[in-house]
Residue, then its C-alpha position, 0 to 999 in steps of 0.5 A: m732225088t727225083e722230082f715226081d712232078n717231072l715224071t710221065w705217069l701211065h695212068g695220070k698223077p696219083q690221087g694222093s701222096g704220103l711220106l713213109k718212115a722219114n724220121p728215126e721216130d718212125f721205126v719202133v722195134v719191140e723185142d719178143l723174148g719168148f719168155t717172161p723175165d722172173g728176176e732170177g738167175e745171173h743175168i741182167l735184163l736191160r730195157i734200152l730206148k735209143n734214138g739216132c744211134n745204131t745198135r753197134f754204137v749203143a753196144d760199144a757204149l754199154a761195154k765201155f761203161l761196164k768196163i767189158h771188152 
């Protein structure tokens, strides 16, 4: 990682600082289904909150739990 104090600045050092998206909690995804679930049909809608796990891991864990491969 670069130490910013050691850099040469074209217009002087920045007046402020910040930290962007440093933790998993900083990333929030809310899916837009494009329809309102009505409770009818042969599918099950799950709302899954995951933290620190990638989508592939969660999908594999669900498949294992449901005994589908």
